C-alpha positions, 0 to 999 in steps of 0.5 A: 499500499502506498505511504501516506505522509506525502512530502507536501506539508499537512494543513490542519483544518477546523469546523465540519463544513466538508465532513462526510456522512453516509446514507444512515447519517453517520459521521464518517470517522478515520483514524490510525492505530500508530505502531513503532516499526517492531509493533511493540508499542501503540501511540496514544493520545490524550482526549480533549473531551473527557480524561483518558487516553484515545487513538488519533482520529477524526472526521474524513472530509469530502475532499480527501481519500479515507487514507489521507483523513487518517494520516492527516488526524495523526498529524494534527493530534498526535504530530506524527507522520505515518505509513499506512500499512493495513486497513482495520475496516469499519467499526460501528459506534457502540455507544448510546447516542448522547443528547446534544443541545436537546437533540440526539448527537450524531452517531458515528462510523469509523474506519481505522488503519494500522500504520507505522510512525515514521516521524514524531515532530516536536511541534504540531497543531494540537501540542498545546491540548494532548499529550502523547505516550507509547504503551504496550498492548496490554496497557493500551487495552486497559486504558481503552476500556471505556471506548469499545470501538477504539479497542476493536480497532486495537485488537484488530491490528497486528501489534504484539500482544 
């Protein structure tokens, strides 16, 4: 598979004007399971919305391929450039929809990719908001227990257990 993390500089994006949705109205989200080359560790980032650790992920926009969105989110949220290795498939959001300003919050459909981290940058778009840290499979599996969709992505990856 082709490497994502092209030579052009990645641009950080904000807002949801270009957000993709499927026919069921689910927000399409792209993300990565970022691994070391030896597949011994996974990189998690601090969630900005709630306490805890998550995988880098975010909205897949209409003017990009899903792999490009996943690589862009890895850059924006974790400050890493990655090589996309495998498509880990679609993962449904199993959490009950939350109410958001008196309307039901949109559900998401996740598409995760296993990726090898090529570079960790010192400066990145969400550096002020997020910490990043390497974890073993067992550590990450425990940390993601409240997020079944992220745990499933981790479980589908080829990280050493």
